[in-house]
N, C-alpha and C positions, 0 to 999 in steps of 0.2 A: 366529864364536863361536856363532851360532845352531845351526849344524850340530853343533858340539862339545857344546852343551847338549842337543840332541835325542838325540845318541848316549848321553850320560850318563843321560838319562831312560830310554832304551830298555834300558840296562844294569840300572837299578833295577827296571824292569818284569820283566826276565828273572829277576832274583833273587827277586822276589815270586812269579812263576809257579813257580819251582823250589821255593820254600818251601811254597806251596800243594800242590804235588805230593807233597812229603815228608810233610806232615800227612795228606793223603788216603791215601797209601800206608800210613802207620802205622795209621790208623783201619781200613783194610781188612785189614791183615795181622798186627797184634800178637797174641800168644798169650794175652793177658789179656782179650781182648774189650772193651777200653776204647776209648771214643771221645772224642777231644779236640775241644773246640768249635772252630769256624772262627775265623780271625783277620781283623781289619779291616786293610785295606791303605791306609786313608786316614791319611796321616801329618800332616795339618794340625794336629791337637791336639798331636802330638809336636813339631812345628816351633814352635808357639806356646810350648810349655813351655820349649824350648831358648832362647827369646828372653827369658825371665824373668831378673831379676837374680839373681846368685849371691852377692852380698854385701849385707848389711843393716846399717843403722846402729842404734845403741842408742836412738835417739830415737823417741818415740811419734809416729805419723802425726798430722798436724794435724786431720784430719777425725774423729778419735775423741775 
């Protein structure tokens, strides 16, 4: 399983590298002379957001 997870992580890294190359190529070659800002490839905030609940009760929280 460790090898499988390592390979999956390497695939994610390859996708990030390709994405970075696409953005850099656009910035270097677009005819409008527009520069897009760089992207963060730190997915920790996204992962935390995905763990948030998606259903909420109608009750007011007790600490408010």
